[in-house]
N, C-alpha and C positions, 0 to 999 in steps of 0.2 A: 636972738633967738629963732630958729626958723619954726614955723609951725609944722605939724603933722602933715598937711596938704601941701606945703611950700617941699618937703622932703619926699613926698611921694610924687610929684610932678616931676622933681630931678630924676629919681629913679625910673620912672618911666621915659623921660625924654632921653636917657643914656642907655635903655634898652630899645625903644622905638623914635628916634630922632624925628623932629617935625621936620615934614618936608615944605618950603617955602616956594611957591608955584610963580612961575613967569607969567606976566600981563597976557602972554599969547593962549597960555595954559588954562589962566584964568576966564578969558575971553571964550575958548573953546568948552570949557565945563558949561559957561552961562549958556551957550548956544546948547549944548547938549540936554539942558534942563529945560529950555524952550521948548526943545523938539517934542522930548517925551512928555512934557504937561499938555502940549497940544494934543497928542495921542491919546493920553488920557481924557480929555474932555471932548475928542472925538468919540470916543468909548461910549460916554457917560452921555452924550447927545443921543447916540444910536440906541442905546438900551433902556435909560431914563422912561421914554416915552411908551416903549413896549412893557416896560415893569406897570408902569401905571395902568395902561391898556388892559393888560392880565389882571390887576387887582379889582378893577371897577366892572371887568367882566364877569368876577366871581371866580376865576380861578387860581386859587392862593398858590397851587403847587408850580403852575408855570411862572409866576411872579417869583415865586422862591428861586425857582431854578436859574430864572433871568438874573435875580441879585446875584446870586451865587456865580455865576460866570462875569458879570462885571466884577466882583472883587476880585477874582481869579485873574481877569484881563488887567487890573490895575496893578496887581500884585506884581505879576510876569513884565509889565511893561517900567515898573518902579526896579525891579532886580537887572531888567535890561540896561536903565539907564545908569545905576550905579556902576554898572561893569564897565560900562563905557567910560566914566568919569573916572574910574580907577585905572583904566588904561591910560588915559592922559596924564593923571598922579603919576604912575610909574616909568613912563615915559622920559620923565624929566630925571629920575635916579640912575636909570640906566645909561642916558646920554650925558 
């Protein structure tokens, strides 16, 4: 007898079949991930010292603004990364 989890997974796979990726696609997705992780690290390296400088100089508003900017930049880059990965995944199902 199957568990409720197994039955739910079967229903999910029928409605949304799993895609298997080629090695080329896996490598491309890995490259995209690395590229965007580097961009995120670059933004952090650029803004974190400025945030700390603003905190130590007694400017909490500026530090807060920079922190929000960093968070927004990271969100934007992560969204862009996911779109790029999804494009690679969808290319397989079209071709």
